[in-house]
LOLUMFI-890713 format. One record per atom (N, C-alpha, C): residue number from 1; atom name; x, y, z. Coordinates in steps of 0.1 Angstrom, whole numbers. Layout:
NUM  CA  X  Y  Z
...
//
This chain:
1  N  87  -171  -62
1  CA  81  -160  -54
1  C  83  -147  -62
2  N  72  -140  -66
2  CA  73  -129  -75
2  C  75  -116  -67
3  N  86  -115  -59
3  CA  90  -103  -52
3  C  104  -99  -56
4  N  107  -87  -54
4  CA  121  -83  -57
4  C  131  -91  -48
5  N  143  -94  -53
5  CA  152  -102  -46
5  C  155  -97  -32
6  N  156  -84  -31
6  CA  159  -78  -18
6  C  148  -81  -7
7  N  135  -81  -11
7  CA  125  -85  -2
7  C  125  -100  0
8  N  129  -108  -10
8  CA  130  -123  -8
8  C  140  -126  3
9  N  151  -118  4
9  CA  161  -121  14
9  C  155  -116  28
10  N  149  -104  28
10  CA  144  -98  41
10  C  133  -107  47
11  N  124  -112  38
11  CA  112  -118  43
11  C  113  -134  43
12  N  125  -139  40
12  CA  127  -153  39
12  C  121  -161  51
13  N  123  -156  64
13  CA  117  -164  75
13  C  102  -164  74
14  N  96  -153  69
14  CA  81  -153  68
14  C  76  -163  58
15  N  82  -164  47
15  CA  78  -173  36
15  C  78  -188  41
16  N  85  -191  51
16  CA  86  -205  56
16  C  79  -207  70
17  N  73  -196  75
17  CA  67  -197  88
17  C  54  -204  87
18  N  50  -212  98
18  CA  37  -219  98
18  C  25  -211  95
19  N  24  -198  100
19  CA  13  -190  97
19  C  12  -187  83
20  N  23  -185  76
20  CA  23  -181  62
20  C  19  -193  53
21  N  23  -205  57
21  CA  19  -217  49
21  C  4  -219  51
22  N  -1  -217  63
22  CA  -16  -218  65
22  C  -23  -208  57
23  N  -18  -195  57
23  CA  -24  -185  49
23  C  -24  -188  34
24  N  -14  -193  29
24  CA  -14  -197  14
24  C  -23  -208  11
25  N  -25  -217  21
25  CA  -35  -228  19
25  C  -49  -222  19
26  N  -51  -213  28
26  CA  -64  -206  28
26  C  -67  -199  15
27  N  -57  -192  10
27  CA  -59  -185  -3
27  C  -62  -194  -14
28  N  -54  -205  -14
28  CA  -56  -215  -25
28  C  -71  -221  -24
29  N  -75  -224  -12
29  CA  -89  -229  -11
29  C  -99  -218  -16
30  N  -97  -206  -12
30  CA  -106  -195  -16
30  C  -106  -194  -32
31  N  -94  -195  -38
31  CA  -94  -194  -53
31  C  -101  -206  -59
32  N  -101  -217  -53
32  CA  -108  -229  -59
32  C  -123  -228  -58
33  N  -128  -219  -49
33  CA  -142  -218  -47
33  C  -148  -204  -51
34  N  -140  -194  -51
34  CA  -145  -181  -54
34  C  -135  -173  -63
35  N  -139  -162  -68
35  CA  -130  -153  -75
35  C  -123  -145  -64
36  N  -110  -145  -65
36  CA  -102  -138  -55
36  C  -93  -128  -63
37  N  -92  -116  -57
37  CA  -84  -105  -63
37  C  -72  -101  -53
38  N  -61  -96  -59
38  CA  -58  -96  -73
38  C  -55  -110  -78
39  N  -52  -111  -91
39  CA  -48  -124  -97
39  C  -36  -129  -90
40  N  -34  -142  -90
40  CA  -23  -148  -82
40  C  -9  -142  -85
41  N  -7  -139  -98
41  CA  6  -134  -102
41  C  8  -119  -99
42  N  -2  -113  -93
42  CA  -1  -99  -90
42  C  -2  -96  -75
43  N  -3  -106  -67
43  CA  -5  -104  -53
43  C  7  -95  -47
44  N  19  -98  -52
44  CA  31  -91  -46
44  C  36  -80  -56
45  N  28  -74  -64
45  CA  33  -64  -73
45  C  40  -53  -65
46  N  35  -49  -54
46  CA  42  -38  -46
46  C  56  -42  -42
47  N  58  -54  -38
47  CA  71  -59  -34
47  C  80  -63  -45
48  N  74  -63  -57
48  CA  82  -65  -69
48  C  87  -52  -75
49  N  79  -42  -76
49  CA  82  -29  -82
49  C  90  -20  -73
50  N  89  -21  -60
50  CA  96  -13  -50
50  C  105  -21  -42
51  N  118  -21  -44
51  CA  127  -29  -36
51  C  128  -24  -22
52  N  133  -33  -13
52  CA  135  -30  1
52  C  144  -18  2
53  N  155  -18  -4
53  CA  165  -7  -2
53  C  160  7  -8
54  N  151  6  -19
54  CA  147  18  -25
54  C  134  24  -20
55  N  128  17  -10
55  CA  115  22  -4
55  C  118  35  4
56  N  112  46  0
56  CA  113  58  7
56  C  100  62  14
57  N  89  57  8
57  CA  76  60  13
57  C  67  47  14
58  N  59  46  24
58  CA  49  35  24
58  C  35  41  24
59  N  27  38  15
59  CA  13  42  15
59  C  5  29  18
60  N  -1  29  30
60  CA  -7  17  35
60  C  -22  18  36
61  N  -29  9  28
61  CA  -43  9  28
61  C  -48  -3  36
62  N  -61  -7  33
62  CA  -67  -18  40
62  C  -66  -32  33
63  N  -75  -34  23
63  CA  -73  -46  15
63  C  -76  -42  1
64  N  -73  -51  -9
64  CA  -74  -48  -23
64  C  -89  -45  -27
65  N  -90  -38  -38
65  CA  -103  -36  -44
65  C  -110  -49  -46
66  N  -123  -50  -44
66  CA  -129  -63  -45
66  C  -139  -64  -57
67  N  -137  -55  -67
67  CA  -145  -56  -79
67  C  -136  -61  -91
68  N  -142  -67  -100
68  CA  -135  -73  -112
68  C  -127  -62  -119
69  N  -115  -66  -123
69  CA  -105  -58  -131
69  C  -99  -46  -123
70  N  -101  -45  -111
70  CA  -96  -34  -103
70  C  -82  -36  -97
71  N  -82  -46  -87
71  CA  -69  -48  -80
71  C  -58  -54  -89
72  N  -46  -48  -88
72  CA  -35  -54  -95
72  C  -22  -54  -86
73  N  -24  -54  -73
73  CA  -13  -56  -64
73  C  -6  -43  -58
74  N  -11  -31  -62
74  CA  -7  -18  -57
74  C  -19  -12  -50
75  N  -17  -8  -37
75  CA  -28  -3  -30
75  C  -33  10  -37
76  N  -47  11  -38
76  CA  -54  22  -43
76  C  -53  23  -59
77  N  -44  16  -65
77  CA  -42  17  -79
77  C  -51  8  -88
78  N  -54  13  -100
78  CA  -61  4  -110
78  C  -53  7  -123
79  N  -54  -3  -132
79  CA  -47  -2  -144
79  C  -53  9  -153
80  N  -45  15  -162
80  CA  -50  24  -171
80  C  -62  18  -179
81  N  -73  26  -181
81  CA  -84  21  -188
81  C  -95  16  -179
82  N  -92  13  -166
82  CA  -102  9  -156
82  C  -108  22  -149
83  N  -120  22  -147
83  CA  -127  34  -141
83  C  -121  37  -127
84  N  -118  49  -125
84  CA  -111  53  -112
84  C  -121  51  -101
85  N  -118  43  -91
85  CA  -127  40  -79
85  C  -128  53  -71
86  N  -139  53  -63
86  CA  -141  65  -55
86  C  -130  69  -45
87  N  -124  59  -39
87  CA  -113  62  -29
87  C  -101  69  -36
88  N  -98  63  -48
88  CA  -87  69  -56
88  C  -90  83  -61
89  N  -103  85  -65
89  CA  -107  98  -69
89  C  -106  108  -58
90  N  -109  104  -46
90  CA  -107  113  -34
90  C  -92  116  -32
91  N  -83  106  -34
91  CA  -69  108  -33
91  C  -64  118  -43
92  N  -70  117  -55
92  CA  -66  127  -65
92  C  -71  141  -62
93  N  -83  142  -56
93  CA  -88  155  -51
93  C  -79  161  -41
94  N  -74  153  -31
94  CA  -65  158  -21
94  C  -52  162  -27
95  N  -47  154  -37
95  CA  -35  157  -43
95  C  -35  171  -50
96  N  -47  173  -57
96  CA  -48  186  -63
96  C  -49  198  -53
97  N  -57  195  -42
97  CA  -58  206  -32
97  C  -44  208  -25
98  N  -37  198  -23
98  CA  -24  199  -16
98  C  -13  205  -25
99  N  -11  200  -37
99  CA  0  204  -45
99  C  -4  211  -58
100  N  -17  212  -61
100  CA  -21  218  -73
100  C  -20  209  -86
101  N  -17  197  -84
101  CA  -15  187  -95
101  C  -29  184  -101
102  N  -29  185  -114
102  CA  -41  182  -122
102  C  -46  168  -120
103  N  -59  166  -119
103  CA  -64  153  -117
103  C  -61  144  -129
104  N  -54  132  -127
104  CA  -50  123  -138
104  C  -63  118  -145
105  N  -60  113  -157
105  CA  -71  107  -165
105  C  -72  92  -163
106  N  -62  87  -155
106  CA  -61  72  -152
106  C  -57  70  -138
107  N  -59  58  -133
107  CA  -56  55  -119
107  C  -44  45  -117
108  N  -35  44  -127
108  CA  -24  35  -125
108  C  -12  43  -118
109  N  -9  38  -106
109  CA  1  44  -97
109  C  14  38  -98
110  N  17  31  -109
110  CA  30  24  -111
110  C  41  34  -110
111  N  40  46  -115
111  CA  51  55  -115
111  C  55  59  -100
112  N  45  59  -92
112  CA  48  62  -77
112  C  57  50  -72
113  N  52  38  -75
113  CA  59  26  -70
113  C  74  26  -75
114  N  76  29  -88
114  CA  90  29  -93
114  C  99  40  -87
115  N  93  50  -81
115  CA  101  61  -74
115  C  104  58  -60
116  N  99  46  -55
116  CA  102  43  -41
116  C  90  44  -32
117  N  78  44  -37
117  CA  66  45  -29
117  C  60  31  -28
118  N  61  24  -17
118  CA  56  11  -15
118  C  41  11  -13
119  N  33  7  -23
119  CA  19  8  -22
119  C  13  -5  -17
120  N  12  -6  -4
120  CA  9  -18  3
120  C  -5  -18  10
121  N  -11  -29  10
121  CA  -23  -30  19
121  C  -20  -39  31
122  N  -28  -38  41
122  CA  -26  -46  53
122  C  -29  -61  50
123  N  -39  -63  41
123  CA  -43  -76  36
123  C  -41  -76  21
124  N  -35  -87  16
124  CA  -31  -86  2
124  C  -40  -94  -8
125  N  -51  -100  -3
125  CA  -60  -107  -12
125  C  -74  -104  -6
126  N  -84  -106  -15
126  CA  -98  -104  -11
126  C  -107  -112  -20
127  N  -119  -117  -14
127  CA  -129  -124  -22
127  C  -137  -114  -30
128  N  -141  -117  -42
128  CA  -149  -108  -51
128  C  -161  -103  -43
129  N  -163  -90  -43
129  CA  -176  -85  -37
129  C  -177  -85  -22
130  N  -166  -89  -15
130  CA  -167  -90  -1
130  C  -155  -83  6
131  N  -156  -70  8
131  CA  -145  -63  14
131  C  -142  -69  27
132  N  -129  -70  30
132  CA  -124  -75  43
132  C  -125  -90  45
133  N  -129  -97  34
133  CA  -131  -112  36
133  C  -119  -120  39
134  N  -107  -115  36
134  CA  -94  -122  39
134  C  -87  -116  51
135  N  -93  -107  58
135  CA  -87  -102  70
135  C  -87  -113  81
136  N  -77  -113  90
136  CA  -76  -122  101
136  C  -71  -136  97
137  N  -65  -138  86
137  CA  -60  -151  82
137  C  -45  -152  80
138  N  -38  -141  84
138  CA  -24  -141  84
138  C  -17  -130  76
139  N  -24  -124  67
139  CA  -18  -113  59
139  C  -13  -102  68
140  N  -20  -99  79
140  CA  -16  -88  88
140  C  -3  -91  95
141  N  0  -104  98
141  CA  13  -108  103
141  C  24  -106  93
142  N  21  -109  81
142  CA  31  -107  70
142  C  34  -93  68
143  N  24  -84  67
143  CA  26  -70  65
143  C  32  -63  77
144  N  30  -69  89
144  CA  37  -64  101
144  C  52  -66  99
145  N  56  -78  93
145  CA  70  -81  91
145  C  76  -71  81
146  N  68  -67  70
146  CA  73  -57  61
146  C  76  -44  68
147  N  66  -39  76
147  CA  68  -27  83
147  C  80  -27  92
148  N  81  -38  100
148  CA  91  -40  110
148  C  105  -40  103
149  N  106  -46  91
149  CA  119  -46  84
149  C  123  -32  80
150  N  113  -24  75
150  CA  116  -11  71
150  C  119  -2  83
151  N  113  -4  94
151  CA  115  3  106
151  C  130  1  111
152  N  136  -10  108
152  CA  149  -13  113
152  C  160  -7  104
153  N  156  -2  93
153  CA  166  4  84
153  C  171  18  90
154  N  183  22  87
154  CA  188  35  92
154  C  183  46  83
155  N  179  44  71
155  CA  174  54  62
155  C  160  59  65
156  N  158  71  64
156  CA  144  77  67
156  C  134  71  57
157  N  123  67  63
157  CA  111  62  55
157  C  99  69  60
158  N  90  74  51
158  CA  78  80  55
158  C  66  70  54
159  N  59  68  65
159  CA  48  59  65
159  C  35  67  65
160  N  27  64  55
160  CA  14  71  53
160  C  3  61  56
161  N  -4  63  67
161  CA  -13  53  72
161  C  -27  58  70
162  N  -35  52  61
162  CA  -49  57  58
162  C  -59  46  63
163  N  -67  50  72
163  CA  -77  41  77
163  C  -73  33  89
164  N  -83  28  97
164  CA  -80  21  110
164  C  -71  9  109
165  N  -73  0  99
165  CA  -63  -11  99
165  C  -49  -7  96
166  N  -47  3  88
166  CA  -33  8  85
166  C  -28  15  98
167  N  -36  23  105
167  CA  -31  30  116
167  C  -28  21  128
168  N  -33  9  128
168  CA  -29  -1  138
168  C  -14  -4  137
169  N  -8  -2  125
169  CA  6  -5  123
169  C  15  6  130
170  N  10  16  134
170  CA  18  27  139
170  C  28  23  150
171  N  23  14  159
171  CA  31  9  170
171  C  44  2  166
172  N  44  -3  153
172  CA  56  -9  148
172  C  67  0  143
173  N  63  13  142
173  CA  73  23  137
173  C  79  31  148
174  N  90  26  153
174  CA  96  31  165
174  C  109  39  164
175  N  115  38  152
175  CA  128  44  150
175  C  126  59  147
176  N  134  68  154
176  CA  132  82  153
176  C  134  88  140
177  N  142  82  131
177  CA  144  87  118
177  C  133  87  108
178  N  122  79  112
178  CA  111  77  103
178  C  100  87  107
179  N  91  90  97
179  CA  80  99  99
179  C  67  91  97
180  N  57  94  105
180  CA  44  88  103
180  C  34  99  100
181  N  26  97  89
181  CA  15  106  86
181  C  3  97  85
182  N  -7  100  93
182  CA  -19  92  94
182  C  -32  100  93
183  N  -42  94  88
183  CA  -55  101  87
183  C  -66  91  85
184  N  -78  96  83
184  CA  -89  87  79
184  C  -86  81  65
185  N  -93  71  62
185  CA  -92  64  49
185  C  -99  74  38
186  N  -93  73  26
186  CA  -99  82  15
186  C  -113  77  10
187  N  -118  66  15
187  CA  -131  62  11
187  C  -142  73  13
188  N  -152  73  4
188  CA  -163  83  5
188  C  -169  82  19
189  N  -169  71  26
189  CA  -175  69  39
189  C  -167  77  50
190  N  -154  80  47
190  CA  -146  85  58
190  C  -138  97  54
191  N  -137  100  41
191  CA  -127  110  36
191  C  -130  124  43
192  N  -142  127  46
192  CA  -145  140  52
192  C  -142  141  67
193  N  -138  129  72
193  CA  -135  129  87
193  C  -121  130  90
194  N  -113  136  81
194  CA  -99  138  84
194  C  -89  135  72
195  N  -94  129  61
195  CA  -85  127  50
195  C  -84  140  42
196  N  -95  146  38
196  CA  -95  158  31
196  C  -88  169  40
197  N  -79  176  34
197  CA  -72  186  42
197  C  -59  181  49
198  N  -56  168  48
198  CA  -45  163  56
198  C  -32  166  49
199  N  -32  169  36
199  CA  -20  173  29
199  C  -8  163  30
200  N  -11  151  28
200  CA  0  141  29
200  C  11  142  19
201  N  8  146  7
201  CA  18  146  -4
201  C  29  156  -1
202  N  25  168  3
202  CA  35  178  6
202  C  43  175  18
203  N  36  169  28
203  CA  43  164  40
203  C  54  154  37
204  N  50  144  28
204  CA  60  134  24
204  C  72  141  18
205  N  70  150  9
205  CA  81  156  2
205  C  90  164  10
206  N  84  171  20
206  CA  92  179  29
206  C  101  170  38
207  N  95  159  42
207  CA  103  150  50
207  C  114  144  43
208  N  112  140  30
208  CA  122  134  22
208  C  133  144  19
209  N  130  156  16
209  CA  140  166  13
209  C  148  169  25
210  N  141  170  37
210  CA  149  173  49
210  C  159  162  52
211  N  156  149  48
211  CA  165  138  50
211  C  175  136  39
212  N  175  146  29
212  CA  184  145  18
212  C  180  136  6
213  N  168  133  6
213  CA  163  125  -5
213  C  155  133  -16
214  N  155  128  -28
214  CA  147  135  -38
214  C  132  134  -35
215  N  124  144  -37
215  CA  109  143  -35
215  C  103  134  -45
216  N  91  129  -42
216  CA  83  121  -52
216  C  76  130  -62
217  N  77  127  -74
217  CA  69  133  -85
217  C  56  127  -85
218  N  46  134  -79
218  CA  32  128  -78
218  C  24  128  -90
219  N  28  136  -100
219  CA  20  138  -112
219  C  20  125  -120
220  N  8  122  -125
220  CA  6  110  -133
220  C  3  113  -148
221  N  4  126  -151
221  CA  1  130  -165
221  C  12  127  -174
//
């Protein structure tokens, strides 16, 4: 299992649950008949780069990018050299408007992940060219378990929920030490309906600093 050891321990019951075994069989069948993203060895990149104990922020999206060469297991991220998708470009626009950070030349968000930003989607795989095609097959239950585990920690965690599927997780975040920041999805279809102007990055850092944690360095330059 290509996740950090800390997540392996926390999520052990999920990896053996009947729903999860059915989900993995569904994904295997999909891969045998279609192109599925991200590649099999990158499905859990977020849970590999950001350990359970080091997670300070969760940025929750919907499902992975469904175009070739885009998804690599971190929500909203693409590897250096891949054209920046519209949703990520809108994220960078808001980052600049919020904190004055120059727009990056690439879309690789790995440095956020290594600072404790868990870049998670509600659904972790998708069929090529078919957004939402793997919703409703069990990933939502699995990512519920991730959120629930973080909610049970005593350390403050900031949950950034972008878009309707992500915002449905809000009910799982019940502990008072945590902070929820929610808005419309950064997609061009919805960004002007509440994402632009939401200033999530400065809100995250204020919350972290108030809790005695180092802020996130959002610059990717």
